[in-house]
C-alpha positions in Angstrom: -15.8 184.5 56.0 -15.6 187.9 56.5 -18.3 190.5 57.0 -19.0 193.3 54.9 -18.4 196.9 55.3 -21.3 199.0 55.4 -18.8 201.9 53.8 -20.8 203.5 51.0 -24.9 202.9 52.8 -25.8 206.3 51.9 -28.9 206.3 54.0 -30.5 203.0 56.4 -33.5 201.3 54.8 -36.8 202.8 53.6 -39.6 201.9 51.7 -38.4 201.8 48.1 -40.6 204.6 46.1 -39.1 206.1 43.1 -37.7 203.6 41.1 -35.2 203.6 37.5 -37.2 205.0 34.9 -39.2 207.1 37.2 -40.4 210.5 35.6 -40.4 213.5 39.0 -40.7 216.2 39.0 -37.4 219.1 39.9 -37.6 221.1 43.6 -34.9 223.0 42.5 -34.0 226.7 39.9 -31.6 225.0 38.2 -33.5 224.9 34.7 -34.4 220.9 35.0 -38.2 220.5 35.1 -38.8 216.9 35.0 -35.7 214.4 34.8 -36.1 210.3 34.6 -34.0 208.5 36.9 -31.6 206.3 34.9 -29.2 204.7 38.1 -29.3 205.4 41.3 -25.8 205.7 43.4 -24.4 202.7 45.5 -27.1 200.6 44.7 -27.0 196.6 46.3 -28.7 194.6 44.8 -30.1 191.0 43.2 -29.4 190.3 40.0 -32.2 191.6 37.7 -33.7 193.8 40.9 -35.0 197.3 39.4 -33.0 199.6 42.2 -35.2 201.9 43.9 -34.6 205.2 45.1 -35.4 207.1 48.4 -35.2 210.2 50.9 -31.3 211.4 50.8 -30.4 208.8 47.2 -28.4 210.0 45.3 -29.3 208.9 41.5 -28.1 209.9 37.7 -30.1 211.3 36.1 -31.6 212.3 33.0 -33.5 216.3 32.1 -37.2 215.3 29.7 -38.1 218.6 30.3 -36.6 221.9 31.0 -34.4 224.4 29.1 -32.7 224.0 26.4 -29.4 224.5 28.3 -30.5 221.1 30.3 -32.4 219.6 28.3 -31.0 215.9 27.1 -27.9 216.0 30.0 -26.9 213.4 32.3 -26.3 215.0 35.5 -26.0 213.7 39.3 -29.5 214.4 41.9 -30.7 213.6 45.0 -34.1 212.9 46.3 -35.8 215.5 48.4 -39.5 214.8 49.2 -41.2 211.0 47.9 -45.7 210.7 48.0 -44.9 206.6 49.4 -45.2 207.8 53.6 -41.6 206.4 55.0 -41.4 205.7 59.3 -38.6 208.2 61.3 -37.4 206.9 63.7 -38.8 208.7 66.8 -42.0 206.3 65.8 -44.2 209.2 63.0 -45.0 209.0 60.0 -44.6 211.6 57.1 -45.2 211.1 52.9 -45.6 214.5 50.7 -47.3 215.3 48.2 -45.5 214.7 44.7 -41.6 213.5 44.2 -39.2 216.0 44.4 -35.6 216.1 43.4 -32.4 218.7 43.2 -30.0 218.6 40.6 -26.2 218.5 42.2 -22.6 217.4 41.0 -21.1 214.1 42.1 -20.1 216.0 45.1 -23.5 216.5 46.2 -23.4 220.9 45.9 -26.8 221.8 44.0 -27.2 223.8 41.0 -29.4 225.6 41.4 -29.6 228.6 43.4 -32.8 227.8 45.6 -35.4 225.0 46.4 -38.7 225.9 45.9 -40.9 223.7 48.5 -40.1 221.9 51.2 -37.3 219.1 52.2 -37.0 216.1 54.1 -35.2 216.7 57.0 -33.1 213.3 56.8 -32.1 214.7 53.1 -31.1 217.8 55.3 -29.0 215.7 57.2 -27.2 213.4 54.8 -26.6 216.9 52.6 -25.7 219.8 54.1 -25.2 221.9 51.1 -28.8 221.4 50.0 -30.3 222.0 53.6 -28.3 225.5 53.6 -30.7 226.2 49.9 -33.5 225.0 51.0 -36.4 227.6 52.0 -38.9 224.5 54.7 -37.7 221.8 56.5 -39.8 218.8 57.1 
């Protein structure tokens, strides 16, 4: 039996923190204030297991609160903060005060012009366009 390819896996395995159905605060000025995760891109899991996302993962979201232009629309988004503590390869643990997500297009270009608050270094390394617009990278 041949081995499965690992192409398409965005990041190393981290602690699950945001599941499908989670409502998350939007960290950019795109016009959305609160979004709901409806799918996780690239998630391969067991049958009937709820897909989960972590820092740096691209998701598909539905805007629940925000400007009338953005509300009730489906967008791609990247998780940039999570409340659940996670461990970095150097052994340090990090956690944020709240969950945060940034609306993007399919390739990862942010829809907003600025990102409010800190973002995780893991998300910045994986999505350079988001890192360019961030004010603080932790």
